[in-house]
DSSP file (Angstrom, degrees, kcal/mol; ACC not computed):
  #  RESIDUE AA STRUCTURE BP1 BP2  ACC     N-H-->O    O-->H-N    N-H-->O    O-->H-N    TCO  KAPPA ALPHA  PHI   PSI    X-CA   Y-CA   Z-CA
    1    1 A X              0   0    0      0, 0.0     2,-0.5     0, 0.0    31,-0.2   0.000 360.0 360.0 360.0 134.1 -163.1  -88.0  -74.1
    2    2 A X  E     -a   32   0A   0     29,-3.2    31,-3.0    28,-0.0     2,-0.5  -0.797 360.0-148.9 -89.6 128.8 -162.0  -86.7  -70.7
    3    3 A X  E     -a   33   0A   0     -2,-0.5     2,-0.5    29,-0.2    31,-0.2  -0.889  10.7-169.1-104.7 125.1 -158.3  -87.4  -70.0
    4    4 A X  E     -a   34   0A   0     29,-3.1    31,-2.7    -2,-0.5     2,-0.4  -0.962   8.8-158.1-112.0 124.5 -157.3  -88.0  -66.4
    5    5 A X  E     -a   35   0A   0     -2,-0.5     2,-0.4    29,-0.2     4,-0.2  -0.818  16.9-117.4-102.9 138.9 -153.5  -88.1  -65.8
    6    6 A X  E    S-a   36   0A   0     29,-2.6    31,-0.6    -2,-0.4    34,-0.1  -0.988  94.5  -5.7-120.6 132.2 -151.9  -89.8  -62.8
    7    7 A X  S    S-     0   0    0     -2,-0.4     2,-0.3    29,-0.1    -1,-0.2  -0.968 135.7 -45.7 -76.7 -20.0 -150.3  -88.3  -60.7
    8    8 A X     >  -     0   0    0      1,-0.1     4,-2.0    -4,-0.1    -2,-0.2  -0.976  50.5 -98.0-165.1 168.2 -150.7  -85.2  -63.0
    9    9 A X  H  > S+     0   0    0     -2,-0.3     4,-2.8    -4,-0.2     5,-0.2   0.887 117.5  54.6 -62.5 -41.7 -150.5  -84.1  -66.6
   10   10 A X  H  > S+     0   0    0      1,-0.2     4,-1.9     2,-0.2    -1,-0.2   0.921 109.6  47.3 -59.9 -45.4 -147.0  -82.6  -66.2
   11   11 A X  H  > S+     0   0    0      2,-0.2     4,-2.0     1,-0.2    -1,-0.2   0.906 113.7  47.1 -64.4 -42.9 -145.6  -85.9  -64.9
   12   12 A X  H  X S+     0   0    0     -4,-2.0     4,-2.3     2,-0.2    -2,-0.2   0.918 111.8  50.1 -67.0 -42.8 -147.2  -88.0  -67.6
   13   13 A X  H  X S+     0   0    0     -4,-2.8     4,-2.2     1,-0.2    -1,-0.2   0.845 109.0  52.8 -66.1 -32.2 -146.1  -85.7  -70.4
   14   14 A X  H  X S+     0   0    0     -4,-1.9     4,-1.5    -5,-0.2    -1,-0.2   0.916 108.4  50.3 -65.6 -42.9 -142.6  -85.9  -69.0
   15   15 A X  H  <>S+     0   0    0     -4,-2.0     5,-2.8     1,-0.2     4,-0.2   0.901 109.5  51.7 -60.8 -40.9 -142.8  -89.7  -69.1
   16   16 A X  H ><5S+     0   0    0     -4,-2.3     3,-1.5     1,-0.2    -1,-0.2   0.930 107.8  51.3 -61.3 -45.4 -144.0  -89.4  -72.7
   17   17 A X  H 3<5S+     0   0    0     -4,-2.2    -1,-0.2     1,-0.3    -2,-0.2   0.790 113.2  45.6 -64.6 -26.5 -141.0  -87.2  -73.6
   18   18 A X  T 3<5S-     0   0    0     -4,-1.5    -1,-0.3    -3,-0.2    -2,-0.2   0.336 113.3-119.5 -95.7   5.3 -138.6  -89.8  -72.1
   19   19 A X  T < 5 +     0   0    0     -3,-1.5     2,-0.4    -4,-0.2    -3,-0.2   0.847  53.5 163.0  56.2  38.6 -140.4  -92.7  -73.8
   20   20 A X      < -     0   0    0     -5,-2.8    -1,-0.2    -6,-0.1    -2,-0.1  -0.744  48.2-100.1 -80.4 131.8 -141.3  -94.3  -70.4
   21   21 A X        -     0   0    0     -2,-0.4    17,-2.9    -3,-0.1    18,-0.4  -0.162  40.6-147.0 -55.4 146.9 -144.1  -96.9  -71.1
   22   22 A X  E     -BC  37  66A   0     44,-3.1    44,-2.6    15,-0.3     2,-0.5  -0.809   8.1-141.8-114.1 154.5 -147.6  -95.8  -70.2
   23   23 A X  E     -BC  36  65A   0     13,-3.3    13,-1.9    -2,-0.3     2,-0.4  -0.971  23.6-173.2-110.9 133.6 -150.7  -97.5  -69.0
   24   24 A X  E     -BC  35  64A   0     40,-3.1    40,-2.9    -2,-0.5     2,-0.4  -0.993  13.3-169.0-131.1 133.8 -154.0  -96.4  -70.5
   25   25 A X  E     -BC  34  63A   0      9,-2.4     9,-2.9    -2,-0.4     2,-0.5  -0.985   8.5-168.3-116.1 130.8 -157.5  -97.3  -69.5
   26   26 A X  E     -BC  33  62A   0     36,-2.3    36,-3.2    -2,-0.4     7,-0.2  -0.980  23.6-122.4-122.2 122.7 -160.3  -96.2  -71.9
   27   27 A X  E >   - C   0  61A   0      5,-2.5     3,-2.2    -2,-0.5    34,-0.3  -0.310  19.2-123.4 -63.8 144.6 -163.9  -96.5  -70.8
   28   28 A X  T 3  S+     0   0    0     32,-2.3    -1,-0.1     1,-0.3    33,-0.1   0.811 112.0  56.9 -57.4 -31.6 -166.1  -98.7  -73.1
   29   29 A X  T 3  S-     0   0    0     31,-0.3    -1,-0.3     1,-0.1    -2,-0.1   0.397 111.6-120.8 -85.2   5.5 -168.4  -95.7  -73.6
   30   30 A X  S <  S+     0   0    0     -3,-2.2    -2,-0.1     2,-0.2     3,-0.1   0.571  82.7 112.7  74.2   9.5 -165.6  -93.6  -74.9
   31   31 A X        +     0   0    0    -30,-0.2   -29,-3.2     1,-0.1     2,-0.4   0.792  69.7  39.2 -87.5 -26.6 -166.0  -90.9  -72.2
   32   32 A X  E     -a    2   0A   0    -31,-0.2    -5,-2.5    -5,-0.1     2,-0.4  -0.963  48.4-169.9-135.1 142.3 -162.8  -91.3  -70.2
   33   33 A X  E     -aB   3  26A   0    -31,-3.0   -29,-3.1    -2,-0.4     2,-0.5  -0.998  12.2-163.7-120.4 128.8 -159.1  -92.0  -70.7
   34   34 A X  E     -aB   4  25A   0     -9,-2.9    -9,-2.4    -2,-0.4     2,-0.4  -0.964  16.5-177.4-112.1 129.8 -157.0  -92.7  -67.6
   35   35 A X  E     +aB   5  24A   0    -31,-2.7   -29,-2.6    -2,-0.5     2,-0.3  -0.988  13.7 147.0-139.3 134.2 -153.3  -92.4  -68.2
   36   36 A X  E     -aB   6  23A   0    -13,-1.9   -13,-3.3    -2,-0.4     2,-0.2  -0.981  46.6 -98.7-154.6 158.4 -150.1  -92.9  -66.1
   37   37 A X  E >>  - B   0  22A   0    -31,-0.6     4,-1.2    -2,-0.3     3,-0.9  -0.507  35.5-119.4 -74.3 153.9 -146.5  -94.0  -66.6
   38   38 A X  H 3> S+     0   0    0    -17,-2.9     4,-2.2     1,-0.2   -16,-0.1   0.811 114.4  61.2 -63.8 -28.3 -145.8  -97.6  -65.7
   39   39 A X  H 34 S+     0   0    0    -18,-0.4    -1,-0.2     1,-0.2   -17,-0.1   0.776 108.0  43.2 -68.9 -25.4 -143.4  -96.3  -63.1
   40   40 A X  H <4 S+     0   0    0     -3,-0.9    -1,-0.2   -34,-0.1    -2,-0.2   0.649 132.6  16.1 -94.5 -16.8 -146.2  -94.4  -61.3
   41   41 A X  H  < S-     0   0    0     -4,-1.2     2,-2.8    -3,-0.1     5,-0.2   0.598  73.5-158.7-134.1 -17.5 -148.9  -97.1  -61.4
   42   42 A X  S  < S+     0   0    0     -4,-2.2     2,-0.3    -5,-0.3    -4,-0.1  -0.116  72.5  15.4  69.1 -43.7 -147.3 -100.5  -62.3
   43   43 A X  S  > S-     0   0    0     -2,-2.8     4,-2.0     1,-0.1     3,-0.3  -0.979  82.5-102.8-155.9 164.2 -150.5 -102.1  -63.6
   44   44 A X  H  > S+     0   0    0     -2,-0.3     4,-2.0     1,-0.2     5,-0.1   0.868 116.8  51.3 -60.4 -42.2 -154.0 -101.1  -64.7
   45   45 A X  H  > S+     0   0    0      1,-0.2     4,-2.1     2,-0.2    -1,-0.2   0.868 109.4  51.4 -66.5 -34.1 -155.8 -102.1  -61.5
   46   46 A X  H  > S+     0   0    0     -3,-0.3     4,-2.9     2,-0.2    -1,-0.2   0.889 106.0  55.6 -67.9 -38.3 -153.4 -100.1  -59.4
   47   47 A X  H  X S+     0   0    0     -4,-2.0     4,-1.5     2,-0.2    -2,-0.2   0.929 107.6  49.2 -58.5 -45.1 -154.0  -97.1  -61.6
   48   48 A X  H  <>S+     0   0    0     -4,-2.0     5,-2.8     1,-0.2     3,-0.5   0.951 111.7  48.5 -57.8 -49.4 -157.7  -97.3  -60.9
   49   49 A X  H ><5S+     0   0    0     -4,-2.1     3,-1.7     1,-0.2    -2,-0.2   0.912 109.1  52.6 -58.9 -44.2 -157.1  -97.6  -57.2
   50   50 A X  H 3<5S+     0   0    0     -4,-2.9    -1,-0.2     1,-0.3    -2,-0.2   0.781 108.5  51.6 -64.9 -25.7 -154.7  -94.6  -57.2
   51   51 A X  T 3<5S-     0   0    0     -4,-1.5    -1,-0.3    -3,-0.5    -2,-0.2   0.375 122.0-107.7 -90.5   4.6 -157.4  -92.6  -58.9
   52   52 A X  T < 5S+     0   0    0     -3,-1.7     2,-0.4     1,-0.3    -3,-0.2   0.716  76.7 133.8  79.2  21.1 -160.0  -93.5  -56.3
   53   53 A X      < -     0   0    0     -5,-2.8    -1,-0.3    -6,-0.2     2,-0.2  -0.885  67.9-104.1-105.8 134.3 -161.9  -95.9  -58.6
   54   54 A X    >   -     0   0    0     -2,-0.4     3,-2.5     1,-0.2    -5,-0.1  -0.365  25.9-142.1 -56.7 120.0 -162.9  -99.3  -57.4
   55   55 A X  G >  S+     0   0    0      1,-0.3     3,-1.4    -2,-0.2    -1,-0.2   0.684  96.9  72.4 -64.1 -16.1 -160.4 -101.7  -59.1
   56   56 A X  G >  S+     0   0    0      1,-0.3     3,-0.5     2,-0.1    -1,-0.3   0.621  85.1  69.6 -71.3 -10.1 -163.2 -104.2  -59.5
   57   57 A X  G X   +     0   0    0     -3,-2.5     3,-2.4     1,-0.2    -1,-0.3   0.297  63.9 110.0 -85.9   9.1 -164.6 -101.8  -62.2
   58   58 A X  G X   +     0   0    0     -3,-1.4     3,-1.7     1,-0.3    -1,-0.2   0.787  65.0  67.7 -58.1 -28.8 -161.6 -102.7  -64.4
   59   59 A X  G <  S+     0   0    0     -3,-0.5    -1,-0.3     1,-0.3    19,-0.2   0.505  86.8  69.8 -72.4  -1.2 -163.9 -104.6  -66.8
   60   60 A X  G <  S+     0   0    0     -3,-2.4   -32,-2.3   -33,-0.0     2,-0.3   0.372  98.2  63.6 -89.4   3.6 -165.5 -101.2  -67.7
   61   61 A X  E <  S-C   27   0A   0     -3,-1.7     2,-0.4   -34,-0.3   -34,-0.2  -0.934  77.9-126.6-131.4 148.4 -162.3 -100.3  -69.5
   62   62 A X  E     -C   26   0A   0    -36,-3.2   -36,-2.3    -2,-0.3     2,-0.5  -0.809  36.0-141.2 -83.9 135.2 -160.1 -101.3  -72.4
   63   63 A X  E     +CD  25  74A   0     11,-0.6    11,-2.6    -2,-0.4     2,-0.4  -0.886  25.8 172.7-109.3 126.4 -156.6 -101.8  -71.1
   64   64 A X  E     -CD  24  73A   0    -40,-2.9   -40,-3.1    -2,-0.5     2,-0.4  -0.985  22.9-155.2-135.9 141.9 -153.6 -100.7  -73.1
   65   65 A X  E     -CD  23  72A   0      7,-2.5     7,-3.1    -2,-0.4     2,-0.4  -0.967  26.3-168.9-113.0 133.9 -149.8 -100.5  -72.5
   66   66 A X  E     +CD  22  71A   0    -44,-2.6   -44,-3.1    -2,-0.4     2,-0.3  -0.945  22.1 156.7-131.1 141.0 -148.0  -98.0  -74.7
   67   67 A X        -     0   0    0      3,-2.3     3,-0.3    -2,-0.4   -47,-0.1  -0.831  62.0 -81.6-140.1-172.7 -144.5  -96.9  -75.7
   68   68 A X  S    S+     0   0    0     -2,-0.3    44,-0.1     1,-0.2     3,-0.1   0.678 127.0  38.0 -68.4 -15.0 -143.3  -95.1  -78.7
   69   69 A X  S    S+     0   0    0      1,-0.2     2,-0.3    44,-0.1    45,-0.3   0.689 119.7  21.5-104.1 -23.4 -143.2  -98.3  -80.8
   70   70 A X        -     0   0    0     -3,-0.3    -3,-2.3    43,-0.1     2,-0.5  -0.992  45.2-153.9-153.8 147.1 -146.3 -100.2  -79.7
   71   71 A X  E     -De  66 115A   0     43,-1.2    45,-3.0    -2,-0.3     2,-0.6  -0.962  25.2-163.0-123.4 111.5 -149.7 -100.1  -78.2
   72   72 A X  E     -De  65 116A   0     -7,-3.1    -7,-2.5    -2,-0.5     2,-0.6  -0.852   6.1-149.0-103.9 123.4 -150.5 -103.5  -76.6
   73   73 A X  E     -D   64   0A   0     43,-3.5     2,-1.5    -2,-0.6    45,-0.4  -0.792  10.1-141.5 -93.3 121.9 -154.1 -104.3  -75.8
   74   74 A X  E     -D   63   0A   0    -11,-2.6     2,-1.1    -2,-0.6   -11,-0.6  -0.699  27.6-153.4 -78.6  93.5 -154.8 -106.6  -72.8
   75   75 A X        +     0   0    0     -2,-1.5     2,-0.4    43,-0.2    49,-0.2  -0.603  35.5 147.1 -83.4  97.5 -157.6 -108.3  -74.6
   76   76 A X        -     0   0    0     -2,-1.1     2,-0.6    48,-0.1   -13,-0.1  -0.917  33.0-154.3-132.5 104.6 -160.0 -109.6  -71.9
   77   77 A X        -     0   0    0     -2,-0.4    14,-0.1     1,-0.0   -18,-0.1  -0.693  18.2-128.3 -85.0 118.7 -163.6 -109.6  -72.9
   78   78 A X    >   -     0   0    0     -2,-0.6     3,-1.7   -19,-0.2    16,-0.1  -0.345  14.1-125.8 -63.9 144.8 -166.0 -109.3  -69.9
   79   79 A X  T 3  S+     0   0    0      1,-0.3    -1,-0.1     4,-0.1    11,-0.1   0.748 110.6  46.3 -62.8 -23.8 -168.7 -112.0  -69.8
   80   80 A X  T >  S+     0   0    0      3,-0.1     3,-2.3     2,-0.0    -1,-0.3   0.186  76.4 152.0-105.5  18.6 -171.4 -109.3  -69.5
   81   81 A X  G X  S-     0   0    0     -3,-1.7     3,-2.0     1,-0.3    13,-0.1  -0.302  85.6 -22.5 -57.0 118.9 -170.0 -107.0  -72.2
   82   82 A X  G 3  S-     0   0    0      1,-0.3    -1,-0.3    -2,-0.1     3,-0.1   0.687 109.1 -82.7  50.9  23.5 -173.0 -105.1  -73.6
   83   83 A X  G <  S+     0   0    0     -3,-2.3     2,-0.8     1,-0.2    -1,-0.3   0.825  80.3 158.2  54.4  35.5 -175.2 -107.9  -72.3
   84   84 A X    <   -     0   0    0     -3,-2.0    -1,-0.2     1,-0.2    -3,-0.1  -0.818  25.5-166.2 -90.4 112.6 -174.5 -110.0  -75.4
   85   85 A X        +     0   0    0     -2,-0.8     2,-0.5    -3,-0.1    -1,-0.2   0.842  64.6  84.4 -72.6 -32.8 -175.3 -113.6  -74.3
   86   86 A X  S  > S-     0   0    0      1,-0.2     4,-2.6     2,-0.0     5,-0.2  -0.589  71.6-148.9 -75.4 120.4 -173.6 -115.3  -77.3
   87   87 A X  H  > S+     0   0    0     -2,-0.5     4,-2.5     1,-0.2     5,-0.2   0.904  93.5  47.3 -59.1 -46.3 -169.9 -115.6  -76.5
   88   88 A X  H  > S+     0   0    0      1,-0.2     4,-2.3     2,-0.2    -1,-0.2   0.925 114.7  45.9 -64.0 -44.4 -168.7 -115.4  -80.1
   89   89 A X  H  > S+     0   0    0      1,-0.2     4,-2.4     2,-0.2    -1,-0.2   0.884 112.7  52.1 -64.3 -37.9 -170.9 -112.4  -80.9
   90   90 A X  H  X S+     0   0    0     -4,-2.6     4,-2.6     2,-0.2    -2,-0.2   0.928 110.8  46.4 -63.9 -45.5 -169.8 -110.7  -77.6
   91   91 A X  H  X S+     0   0    0     -4,-2.5     4,-2.6     2,-0.2    -2,-0.2   0.904 112.1  50.8 -66.1 -41.3 -166.1 -111.2  -78.4
   92   92 A X  H  X S+     0   0    0     -4,-2.3     4,-2.7    -5,-0.2    -1,-0.2   0.932 112.8  46.1 -60.6 -45.6 -166.5 -109.9  -81.9
   93   93 A X  H  X S+     0   0    0     -4,-2.4     4,-2.9     2,-0.2     5,-0.3   0.903 111.9  51.2 -65.5 -41.4 -168.3 -106.8  -80.7
   94   94 A X  H  X S+     0   0    0     -4,-2.6     4,-2.7     2,-0.2    -1,-0.2   0.918 112.2  47.6 -60.3 -44.2 -165.7 -106.2  -78.0
   95   95 A X  H  X S+     0   0    0     -4,-2.6     4,-2.5     2,-0.2     5,-0.2   0.949 113.9  45.8 -62.6 -50.2 -163.0 -106.5  -80.6
   96   96 A X  H  X S+     0   0    0     -4,-2.7     4,-1.9     1,-0.2    -2,-0.2   0.931 116.8  44.4 -60.6 -47.0 -164.7 -104.1  -83.0
   97   97 A X  H  X S+     0   0    0     -4,-2.9     4,-3.0    -5,-0.2     5,-0.3   0.921 112.9  52.1 -63.5 -44.1 -165.5 -101.6  -80.3
   98   98 A X  H  X S+     0   0    0     -4,-2.7     4,-2.9    -5,-0.3     5,-0.4   0.914 107.7  50.3 -61.3 -45.1 -162.1 -101.8  -78.7
   99   99 A X  H  X S+     0   0    0     -4,-2.5     4,-2.0    -5,-0.2     5,-0.2   0.942 115.4  43.7 -58.3 -47.9 -160.2 -101.2  -82.0
  100  100 A X  H  X S+     0   0    0     -4,-1.9     4,-1.8    -5,-0.2    -2,-0.2   0.950 119.0  41.4 -63.4 -50.6 -162.3  -98.1  -82.7
  101  101 A X  H  X S+     0   0    0     -4,-3.0     4,-2.4     2,-0.2    -2,-0.2   0.909 116.0  48.0 -68.1 -44.2 -162.2  -96.6  -79.2
  102  102 A X  H  X S+     0   0    0     -4,-2.9     4,-2.9    -5,-0.3     5,-0.2   0.914 111.0  50.5 -66.6 -42.4 -158.5  -97.4  -78.5
  103  103 A X  H  X S+     0   0    0     -4,-2.0     4,-2.1    -5,-0.4    -1,-0.2   0.897 111.1  49.9 -62.6 -38.5 -157.4  -95.9  -81.8
  104  104 A X  H  X S+     0   0    0     -4,-1.8     4,-1.9    -5,-0.2    -2,-0.2   0.922 111.9  47.8 -62.9 -44.7 -159.4  -92.8  -81.1
  105  105 A X  H  X S+     0   0    0     -4,-2.4     4,-1.4     2,-0.2    -2,-0.2   0.911 109.9  52.1 -64.2 -43.1 -157.8  -92.5  -77.6
  106  106 A X  H  <>S+     0   0    0     -4,-2.9     5,-2.9     1,-0.2     3,-0.4   0.916 108.8  50.7 -59.2 -43.0 -154.3  -93.0  -79.0
  107  107 A X  H ><5S+     0   0    0     -4,-2.1     3,-1.6     1,-0.2    -1,-0.2   0.897 105.7  56.4 -61.9 -40.4 -154.8  -90.3  -81.5
  108  108 A X  H 3<5S+     0   0    0     -4,-1.9    -1,-0.2     1,-0.3    -2,-0.2   0.808 109.6  45.1 -62.8 -30.0 -156.1  -87.9  -78.7
  109  109 A X  T 3<5S-     0   0    0     -4,-1.4    -1,-0.3    -3,-0.4    -2,-0.2   0.197 122.8-106.3-100.3  17.2 -152.8  -88.4  -76.8
  110  110 A X  T < 5S+     0   0    0     -3,-1.6     2,-0.4     1,-0.2    -3,-0.2   0.835  74.7 134.4  66.1  38.1 -150.7  -88.0  -80.0
  111  111 A X      < -     0   0    0     -5,-2.9     2,-0.4    -6,-0.1    -1,-0.2  -0.963  29.6-177.1-114.5 135.9 -149.7  -91.6  -80.5
  112  112 A X        +     0   0    0     -2,-0.4     2,-0.3   -44,-0.1    -9,-0.0  -0.804  33.8 113.7-134.5  92.3 -150.0  -93.1  -84.0
  113  113 A X        -     0   0    0     -2,-0.4   -43,-0.1   -10,-0.1     2,-0.1  -0.946  67.1 -76.2-149.9 169.6 -149.0  -96.8  -84.0
  114  114 A X        -     0   0    0     -2,-0.3   -43,-1.2   -45,-0.3     2,-0.5  -0.400  40.8-128.0 -68.9 146.4 -150.5 -100.2  -84.6
  115  115 A X  E     -e   71   0A   0    -45,-0.1     2,-0.3    -2,-0.1   -43,-0.2  -0.859  32.4-173.2 -94.3 125.9 -152.6 -101.7  -81.9
  116  116 A X  E     -e   72   0A   0    -45,-3.0   -43,-3.5    -2,-0.5     2,-0.5  -0.848  21.9-144.4-120.8 157.7 -151.4 -105.2  -81.1
  117  117 A X        -     0   0    0     -2,-0.3   -43,-0.1   -45,-0.2   -45,-0.1  -0.972  29.4-124.3-119.6 114.6 -152.7 -108.0  -78.9
  118  118 A X    >   -     0   0    0     -2,-0.5     3,-2.3   -45,-0.4     4,-0.2  -0.185  25.1-110.8 -57.3 150.0 -150.0 -110.0  -77.1
  119  119 A X  G >  S+     0   0    0      1,-0.3     3,-1.8     2,-0.2     4,-0.2   0.828 115.0  63.5 -51.3 -37.9 -150.1 -113.7  -77.7
  120  120 A X  G 3  S+     0   0    0      1,-0.3    -1,-0.3     2,-0.1     3,-0.2   0.661 107.1  44.3 -67.1 -13.4 -151.1 -114.5  -74.1
  121  121 A X  G <  S+     0   0    0     -3,-2.3     3,-0.4     1,-0.1     4,-0.4   0.228  90.3  88.2-111.0  13.1 -154.3 -112.6  -74.7
  122  122 A X    <>  +     0   0    0     -3,-1.8     4,-2.5     1,-0.2     5,-0.2   0.509  55.1  95.1 -90.3  -4.8 -155.2 -114.0  -78.1
  123  123 A X  H  > S+     0   0    0      1,-0.2     4,-1.1    -4,-0.2    -1,-0.2   0.881  87.0  48.0 -59.6 -39.4 -157.2 -117.1  -77.0
  124  124 A X  H  > S+     0   0    0     -3,-0.4     4,-0.9   -49,-0.2     3,-0.5   0.919 112.2  50.0 -64.8 -41.6 -160.5 -115.4  -77.3
  125  125 A X  H >> S+     0   0    0     -4,-0.4     3,-0.7     1,-0.2     4,-0.7   0.874 103.0  59.3 -64.9 -37.2 -159.7 -114.1  -80.7
  126  126 A X  H 3< S+     0   0    0     -4,-2.5     3,-0.5     1,-0.3     4,-0.3   0.831 100.4  57.8 -62.3 -31.1 -158.6 -117.5  -81.9
  127  127 A X  H 3< S+     0   0    0     -4,-1.1    -1,-0.3    -3,-0.5    -2,-0.2   0.834 119.3  28.5 -64.7 -32.4 -162.1 -118.8  -81.2
  128  128 A X  H XX S+     0   0    0     -4,-0.9     4,-1.7    -3,-0.7     3,-0.6   0.222  80.1 119.6-117.7  12.9 -163.7 -116.2  -83.5
  129  129 A X  H 3X S+     0   0    0     -4,-0.7     4,-1.4    -3,-0.5    -1,-0.1   0.856  77.0  53.1 -51.2 -42.6 -161.0 -115.5  -86.1
  130  130 A X  H 3> S+     0   0    0     -4,-0.3     4,-1.0     1,-0.2     3,-0.3   0.907 106.8  52.4 -61.7 -41.7 -163.2 -116.7  -88.9
  131  131 A X  H <4 S+     0   0    0     -3,-0.6     3,-0.4     1,-0.2    -1,-0.2   0.865 108.2  51.6 -62.4 -35.9 -166.0 -114.3  -87.9
  132  132 A X  H  < S+     0   0    0     -4,-1.7    -1,-0.2     1,-0.2    -2,-0.2   0.785 106.3  54.3 -73.0 -26.5 -163.6 -111.4  -87.9
  133  133 A X  H  <        0   0    0     -4,-1.4    -1,-0.2    -3,-0.3    -2,-0.2   0.700 360.0 360.0 -80.7 -19.4 -162.3 -112.2  -91.4
  134  134 A X     <        0   0    0     -4,-1.0    -1,-0.2    -3,-0.4    -2,-0.2   0.473 360.0 360.0 -76.8 360.0 -165.8 -112.1  -92.9
């Protein structure tokens, strides 16, 4: 995975040392991590824009907010994820892929914590909860 820091690596690592929350975008294909402090980018779409990436491409990334205690996944499954037409199968695959890719990315940036999905983003998961338990 290639890590891109905004505005630069020194600034992001300083934010990490001060436990300033981070925003992380991880490409679905596992090739890229985009990382910035929340103070430098405010939200994921702004981070994309600041890095010169069309913010409409946000659905190509898993979106995570991180601090020393928690990694919160903004769980929004794109309708065209991996071209899986069945909504339940698509959401299950998005969840499985996201857990694997995000945990790998967290490890690469030296974070080791549970991945959580805030309640406001759980509606998709609630639809397929039984499938995930099988």
